[in-house]
N, C-alpha and C positions, 0 to 999 in steps of 0.2 A: 246414432242416426244412420251411419254408413251401412250398418247391418240391415236396417229396414229398407234402405234404398236398394241394396243388392237383392234382398228377398223379393221386393216388388218386381224387379226386372225379371227374376227367375219365374215368378208366377205369370208375369205378362207374356213371356215367350212360350209358356206352356199352355196358355189359354187361347181360346178361339179369337182370332183377330177381328171377327165381326161383332164382338161384344165390347165396344169401347166404353159404354156407360158402366158396365159391371167392373171393368178395369179401373175406371176413374174412382168409383166408390171404394174399391179395395185400397187404392192409393191413399184416399182421404182417411180411411180407418187406420191405416198404418202410421200416417202422420200424427193422428190424434194420440195413438198409443205411445209413439216415440216422445211426444211432448210431455205426456204424463210421466213417462219413465225419467226423462231428464229433470222434470220438476221435483220428483222424489229425491233424486241424487243431489239436488241443490241445497237440501237441508244441511246446515253447517254442522260439522263434527267438532266437538270441543273436548278438551282433555280434563277440564276442571270447571266447577261452577263459578270459579273466580272470573272466568271469561264472560260472565253475564253482567259484570259490574256496571257497564254503560248502556244497558238495554233501554231503548226508547219506549214510551208508553204504547201499549198494545199487547197482542198475543203473539208470541214467538216460539217456534219449534226448533229444537236442536237434537242432535245425537251426542250422547256422552260416551266416550271410549272407556271400556272397563276391562281391558286386557285384549288378548288376541286368540283366535281359534287355531285349529290344526293347520290350516292353510296360511296362517299368518295374517288373516284379515281381522280387523278390529271387532270385538264384541260390543255392540252399540245398544244403549238404553235410551228410550225416548224421554225427552225433557220438554215440558210445556211451561213457558214463563208467561204469566199474566202480570204485566207491569202497569201499575196504576199511574195516575197523573201526578201524584205528589208522594213525598217520602212517607214511610211508615214501616211497620213490622213485615217480616217475611214468614208466611205460613207455608210449611212443607207438607205435601200430601204424597205418601208413598203407597203404591198398590202392588200386590202380588210379589212380595219377597218369597212367598211360596207359589210355585208355578201354576197350581190348580185353584188358587183363591182369587177369583176374577171379578167379583162384584164391585170392587173399588175402581176398576177401570172405567165402566160406564158412568159412575158417579163423577169422576174427573171429566169425562167427555161432556156430560150434561152441564157441569159448571162452565166449561169453555163455551158451550153453545149459548148459555143464557145470561152470563154475567155482563154487566155494562161496565166496560173498562174505564169509561170516563168518570165513573163514580167511585172507583177503587183507590184507596190510599195504601201505599206500600206495594207488596209483591206477593204473588203466589207462585211457588215452584212445585209443579205437580209431575209425578213420575208414574205414568199409567203402564206399569210393567217393569218392576225393578229387577226381577230375576230373568236375565236375558236367555239363559240356557233352558231352564225348566219350563217356561211358558210354551216354547216351541215344541217341547217334547211331551206336553200334557202330563208333566210330572210335578209332584210337590217338592221333592228334594233336588239338590244340585246334582251335577253329573257324577260326582264321586259318592253319591248316596248320603251326603251330609245335609243337615238342616241349616240353611244359611242363617236363620234367625236364632240359632243356638251356637253360632261360631264367632260372635264378637268378643273381643276387639279385633279378631283376625290377626294375621301375620303378613308383613310385607314380603317375606320370602318363604311363606308357608306352603301348604298344599293348595289345591285348586279352590276349595271353598273358603279357606282361610285368607287367601289373597283377594278373593272377590269381596268378602266381608270387610277386609282392611280398606279396600278402595271405597266402599260405601262410607265407612267411618271417616276417611280422610277427604274424599272428593265431594261428598254430598252433605252429610250432617252438619258440618260447621257453618253452612250458609243458611240454615233455618233458625228462626227465632222461636218457632213453635212447630211441633210435629204431630200430625195425626197419621198413624200407621194403620193401614186398611187391610183387614184379613177376612177369612171365612172359615167354616169348618173344613176338614180334610175329607179325602175319599172315604165313602162308606159311613159318613156321619152327617148330621144336620145340627145347626146352631140356632139359638135365638139371636136377635140383634142385641149384643151386649158390649159394654166397654170395660176395659181393664185400666185401672188408674189407682194411684196412691191417694186415697181420699183423705189422708191426714194433711195433704197439701191443698190449700184452698183453691189455688189456680187449677190444679189438675182435677180436682173434684168438679169445679165449674165447667172445665172443658168437657168432662164426661157428661154432665147434665145437659150441656148444649146440644149434644148429639141426639137427645131424646131416645136413649136405648130402653129396652125392656128391663134390663138388669145392669147394675153397676157392680163390678167385682173389685173389691179392694185388693190391689196387687201392686207390688213395688217394682215389678219388671224382671225379677230373677227368673232364670230358666225353670221350666217345669220338669217333672220326672222324665228321665231319659235324655238329659242334656249331655253334650259332648264331654264335658269335664267340669269339675268344680270351679275352674277359673273362667269358664266361658259364660256369656250372658247374651241377652237379647239386644236387638237394635234399639228398642225403646230405652233400655238401661244405658246403652252406649250414648244415646242422645242426652239422657238425664245427667250423665257424668260430665257432659259438656255444658251443663246448666241450660239445656233446652227443654222447656216444659213439653212433655210427650205423653200421649195416651195411645192405646191400641183399641180399635173398634172392630168387632166381629160382625160382619154383615151376612149372616145366614149361611148358605150352602155352597159347596165347591162346584167348580166347572160349569156354572150356569150364570145367567143374568136374571135377577129377580126384580121385576119392575117396582114392586112396592118398597123393597129395601133400597133400591137405587134412588127413589124419590125421597125416602126418609134420610138417606145419607146425604143427598144434595142439600136438603133443608138444614141438616146439622152443620154442614160447612158454612152455609149462609149465616146461621146463628153464631158460629165462631167468628166469622168476619165482622159481624155486627158488634159482638162483645168487645173485640179489640179495636173498635172504631175504625175499621178498615173499609166498611161498606154499610150503607144504611139498611137496616132490617128491623122493622117495627115488631115482628113476631117475637124476636129474641128478647125484647124488653119486657114482655109479659109471659115469659116461658114458665111453665109449671113443671116442677120436678115430681114426676109420678113413677120413677124407676124403682124397682125392687133392689135393695142393697144387700150384698153378700159379703161377709167378713172373710170367707175363704171358700175354696171349692176343691173337689177331687173327683177322679174317675173311679167307678166301680167296675171291676174286671171279672171275667168268667173264670170259674174254678176248673171247669172241664168243658171240652169242646162239644159242639152240636149245632142245631139250627135254632137261632135266637129270634125271639119275638119280644120286642120292647113294647109294653102295653100302656105306657104313659106318654104324655105329649110335651112338646117344648113349652116352657113357661108355666107348666103345671106345678102348683105347690103340693108338696107331699108331707104326709104325717109318717112318723116312724112306724114301721111294720106294714105299710101299704105295699102290695105286690107290684113290682115294677117290670118284671120280665119272666118269660118262660123259655126253657130250653128243651128241645126234643131230639131224640136220636134219629137215625136214618129210617126207622120203622114207625115213626110218629108217636113214640112213647115219651111221655114227660120224664126227663131224667133230672131236672133241676128247676126250682123256682127261686127267684130273687126278690128280696124285700128291702124297702128303704131302711138303711141302718140308723137314720135319724131324720128329724124334720128338715125340710129343705125345698129347693126349687130346681126344676129340670132346666139346666143351661144348654145342654146338648145331649145327643144320644146317637147310638149306632143305628144305621139303616141297613147294614149288611147282615142278612140272616145266617150266612155261613161263617162260623167262628170257631176257632180252636181255643184251647185253654189259654188264658191270658188276654183274650180279646176284650175290647172295650164294650161296656154295656151302656153306661149312663154317666154324664157329667153332672154331679150334684153340687149345687150351691147352698151354702149354709147361711141362713139369714142373719143379718145384723140384729142384735137385740136392742130394743129401745133404751 
């Protein structure tokens, strides 16, 4: 506040004394901004979600400390607690463990805007931006180029990404009864809206169906190709090992807000709350399962570099042998064509034409047989 006061007097002395109205307006503007700044700083910083034990009914904002930066200041993650009027389960919502996967953030914001807390039983703990470092840098990976979602269980005294993953595992996950981990595709790719879940588990299968995805991929949560090590695993599996039912939902594309998927994601959260008897939702009671089920999936990669044109669409069902992509050299000559190796469905695909050998072409889902 003192800073604004001093700045005002500096401006006042520099300005024409015959303009008192302008000076008065300037002073009011500075007061408004100072109040806003003070209000932001008044959000409580906590060290552990156990500090939320006695939250009163309503919507409460917190900053969770997740280590410190180069200047010794805490790295803070936003926590939104939606506390119901009566006891019940705790639904955890985590968005953007990859810093460029943003669609989950407005889904959480929409939930905060529209939920009637007076009708909520239990609690929602929503984290609209789990990766403090990478979101601000417009990067997918952590500052040490590691994938946070491939670094669990982490290490208390490990490297930067290992310590951050460890803090998520210890400070956040134990306070959820159910987890929906919110993702999108990464840079240079697009995704359908699909859910990853272990469909051999009835609860997890139902959780996936409640989100109304285009595709449900049978997945137990183990790391995909390119994981840090054989002993590392995903946040979803870290939660599962703590007996917390968990699924991953992929909401479309990176580094954008997609209104249609935001609306679908919001309705999926309401369906989930209704199924757990946390919130009245009549649509959930008559929910139709029309998702396409896949028993597995894999990426098809380029054998040699060039300019890639993927000629099939998201959610398109493919027959073995159908042409899926064409690669040209710098002179426009076709140097390679790619074909579906087996029947399947397009879960995701590359949108980046410039690709070297080993670049991704298409994420193919293999359909469950009846």
